[in-house]
C-alpha positions in Angstrom: -0.5 5.8 21.2 1.5 2.4 21.0 5.1 3.6 20.1 5.3 0.5 17.3 2.5 2.8 15.3 4.3 4.3 12.4 4.0 7.5 11.8 1.7 7.1 8.6 -1.1 5.6 10.8 -0.7 8.3 13.4 -1.3 11.0 10.9 -4.4 9.2 9.7 -5.8 8.7 13.0 -5.2 12.3 13.8 -7.0 13.0 11.1 -9.8 10.9 11.6 -10.3 12.6 15.0 -9.6 16.2 13.3 -12.4 15.3 10.9 -14.7 14.1 13.7 -14.4 17.4 15.2 -15.2 19.5 12.1 -18.3 17.3 11.6 -19.3 17.9 15.2 -19.6 21.5 14.9 -21.4 21.3 11.0 -18.3 22.9 9.2 -16.9 22.4 6.1 -13.1 22.1 5.3 -13.9 25.0 3.5 -15.2 27.3 6.1 -12.4 25.7 8.5 -9.9 27.1 5.8 -11.5 30.5 5.7 -11.1 30.7 9.3 -7.4 29.9 9.9 -6.5 31.8 6.1 -5.0 28.5 4.6 -6.0 26.8 1.6 -9.2 24.1 1.5 -6.5 21.4 0.4 -4.5 21.6 3.4 -7.5 20.7 5.5 -8.6 17.9 3.3 -4.7 16.9 3.2 -4.4 17.2 7.2 -7.7 14.7 7.5 -6.7 12.1 5.0 -3.1 11.8 6.6 -1.3 12.6 3.2 0.1 16.0 5.0 2.4 16.4 7.9 0.5 17.9 11.3 2.0 20.2 13.4 1.4 20.8 16.9 0.5 24.5 15.6 -1.8 23.1 13.3 -3.9 21.2 16.2 -4.0 23.8 18.6 -5.2 26.6 15.8 -8.1 23.6 14.5 -8.8 22.9 18.3 -9.7 26.4 18.4 -11.7 27.0 15.8 -13.6 23.7 17.0 -13.9 25.4 20.4 -12.4 22.1 22.0 -12.4 23.0 25.7 -11.4 19.4 27.0 -7.7 20.1 27.8 -7.0 16.7 27.9 -8.4 16.0 24.4 -6.2 19.0 23.2 -3.0 17.6 24.7 -3.8 14.0 23.4 -4.1 15.7 19.9 -1.0 17.5 20.2 0.9 14.4 21.4 -0.4 12.2 18.3 1.0 15.5 16.4 4.4 15.2 17.7 4.6 11.6 17.1 3.5 11.9 14.0 6.3 13.7 12.9 8.7 11.2 13.4 10.0 9.3 10.8 9.6 6.0 9.5 12.3 3.6 8.5 11.8 4.5 5.1 13.0 7.8 5.4 16.4 6.9 6.0 16.4 6.1 1.7 15.6 9.9 1.0 12.7 10.9 -1.0 10.6 8.0 -2.0 8.1 9.0 -4.3 5.4 5.9 -2.6 6.5 6.8 1.0 2.7 6.9 1.8 1.8 3.5 0.6 5.1 2.2 2.5 4.0 3.4 5.6 0.5 2.0 5.2 1.9 -1.4 4.1 4.2 -1.2 7.3 1.5 -1.3 9.8 -1.1 -3.3 7.8 -2.5 -6.7 9.0 -3.5 -8.0 5.5 -3.3 -7.0 1.9 -4.9 -8.3 -0.8 -3.5 -7.4 -4.7 -4.1 -7.7 -8.3 -1.3 -7.3 -10.5 -1.8 -7.7 -14.3 1.9 -6.6 -15.6 4.5 -8.0 -12.7 4.9 -10.0 -10.5 3.8 -8.2 -6.9 7.2 -6.3 -5.2 6.6 -8.3 -2.2 7.0 -11.3 -3.8 10.2 -10.5 -6.0 13.8 -11.6 -6.2 16.2 -8.8 -6.1 17.4 -9.8 -9.6 14.0 -9.6 -10.9 13.0 -6.3 -8.7 16.4 -4.4 -10.3 15.4 -5.7 -13.8 12.0 -4.1 -13.2 12.6 -1.0 -12.1 15.6 -0.3 -14.2 13.1 -0.9 -17.1 10.2 0.9 -15.8 12.7 4.1 -14.9 15.1 3.9 -17.9 16.5 7.5 -17.0 17.5 6.5 -13.2 20.9 6.2 -12.0 22.5 2.7 -10.9 22.2 3.9 -7.3 19.0 5.2 -7.4 18.0 1.7 -8.6 19.8 0.1 -6.1 18.1 2.2 -3.1 14.7 1.2 -4.8 15.5 -2.6 -4.8 17.1 -2.1 -1.3 13.8 -0.4 0.1 11.6 -3.4 -1.7 13.8 -5.9 -0.1 13.3 -4.6 3.4 9.5 -4.0 2.8 9.4 -8.0 2.1 10.4 -8.3 5.8 6.7 -8.4 6.9 6.7 -11.4 4.8 8.9 -13.4 7.0 8.0 -11.7 10.3 7.2 -14.3 12.5 5.3 -12.2 15.1 3.3 -10.2 12.8 3.3 -11.3 9.4 1.2 -9.8 6.9 -1.5 -11.7 5.7 -0.7 -11.5 1.8 -3.3 -12.7 -1.3 -2.0 -11.8 -4.4 -4.1 -12.5 -7.6 -1.6 -12.0 -10.8 -2.8 -12.1 -14.4 -0.6 -14.9 -16.6 0.7 -12.2 -18.4 3.1 -11.4 -15.9 4.3 -14.7 -15.8 5.0 -14.8 -19.8 6.6 -11.4 -19.5 10.3 -11.9 -19.7 12.0 -9.5 -16.9 15.6 -9.6 -17.5 16.2 -13.0 -19.2 14.1 -16.1 -19.0 17.1 -17.7 -16.7 16.0 -14.8 -14.2 12.4 -15.7 -15.0 13.1 -19.1 -14.0 14.2 -18.1 -10.7 11.3 -15.5 -10.1 8.9 -18.3 -11.3 10.2 -20.8 -8.3 10.6 -17.8 -5.8 7.2 -17.3 -6.2 5.9 -20.8 -6.1 7.8 -21.2 -2.7 6.7 -18.1 -1.2 2.9 -19.4 -2.1 4.0 -22.2 0.3 4.1 -19.9 3.7 0.6 -20.1 5.5 -0.2 -16.5 5.4 0.8 -16.0 1.8 -1.7 -17.1 -0.9 -1.0 -16.5 -5.0 -3.7 -17.6 -7.4 -3.2 -16.7 -11.4 -6.0 -16.0 -13.4 -5.4 -17.6 -17.0 -5.9 -16.0 -20.3 -9.0 -18.2 -21.2 -11.1 -16.0 -18.7 -11.2 -13.3 -20.9 -12.7 -10.4 -19.3 -12.7 -10.0 -15.4 -13.0 -7.5 -13.1 -9.4 -6.7 -12.9 -8.9 -5.9 -17.0 -8.7 -2.0 -16.1 -5.6 -2.3 -13.8 -3.7 -3.0 -10.9 -4.6 -2.5 -7.1 -4.2 -3.1 -3.6 -6.7 -3.6 -0.5 -5.2 -2.5 2.8 -6.7 -3.3 6.3 -5.3 -2.6 9.6 -5.4 -4.7 12.9 -7.0 -1.4 14.5 -10.7 -1.2 13.5 -10.7 2.2 14.2 -8.5 2.3 11.0 -10.3 2.2 7.5 -9.3 0.2 5.1 -7.3 1.6 2.0 -7.8 0.9 -1.8 -4.3 2.1 -3.2 -3.7 2.5 -7.0 -0.6 3.3 -8.2 0.2 5.7 -10.8 3.1 7.0 -13.4 3.0 10.7 -11.3 0.7 10.4 -8.4 -1.2 7.6 -6.6 -4.6 7.6 -5.7 -5.6 6.4 -2.2 -9.7 5.7 -1.4 -11.1 5.5 2.0 -14.8 5.8 1.7 -16.3 2.7 2.9 -18.4 2.4 -0.8 -15.4 3.0 -2.6 -13.8 0.0 -0.3 -16.6 -2.0 -1.0 -17.0 -2.1 -4.4 -13.3 -3.0 -4.5 -13.4 -5.6 -2.2 -16.5 -6.8 -4.2 -14.2 -6.8 -7.5 -11.7 -9.1 -5.5 -13.9 -11.3 -4.6 -14.8 -11.9 -8.5 -11.2 -12.1 -9.5 -10.2 -14.8 -6.5 -13.3 -16.6 -7.6 -12.3 -16.7 -11.3 -8.8 -17.7 -10.7 -7.0 -20.9 -10.9 -7.0 -22.2 -7.4 -3.9 -22.5 -5.4 -3.0 -25.7 -6.4 -3.8 -25.3 -9.8 -1.6 -21.6 -9.5 1.5 -24.1 -8.5 1.3 -26.6 -11.3 0.7 -23.4 -13.6 3.7 -21.6 -12.6 5.8 -24.4 -12.6 4.8 -24.9 -16.4 5.5 -21.6 -17.2 9.0 -21.9 -15.3 9.5 -25.0 -17.2 8.8 -23.2 -20.6 11.2 -20.4 -19.9 13.9 -22.8 -18.9 13.3 -24.2 -22.3 13.4 -21.3 -24.2 
């Protein structure tokens, strides 16, 4: 296991291996839970990488699955140990979407659709602060500052010369109209968006209002893909109290097809830059 793989991805890989062992024994998660006197939800969360897994958990599961290869057991135990290390985001305390940050940090490419605001990875610090304070009116200044710092740190993947994140963002026109902070702030944000769109690994497209209903009308979502083919792609849908992660090939496939339709209906790259520039001029004129 490469040392540069973050703990979230380690947990996912370990969970996938444990699921394979369970399925090889033709056992259900409920049956395993009954054997270990734990909840079925615990087994499910261990397998999908949503819960930290201990070496004792691995040992107990290997016992249930009758794994006799000691090298395999040792390897899985080491994976469990490595998965309990902390990612850079843990230094900021309790971050509600830490699972997503872990996935994003290791992703090779990210396709996203955003209907309400400029995507977080393409936000200026001032815009991010205005978005967070507006969306979370009860947050303290310290908490808002922490979230802005985390968002800025996430953007380092865009500027990483060695392994930049391939980002494809489709944005609804409404996000360009919405005045977040002030019109002057919006001018700066839209100019920044155009600047970022010129990066070779960043593609930005806008869906204008005139397109009417489209496959993203139900809300924002992201599709993350990873460099290791053993890591399944993930569809991420952000929620108010909880987030949704879809990893089944059938689900990812449906969202991928939807995204292809979104890209086809959106303005092309050059048209998008012209459109954003016009919106920036409109905000500047008040």
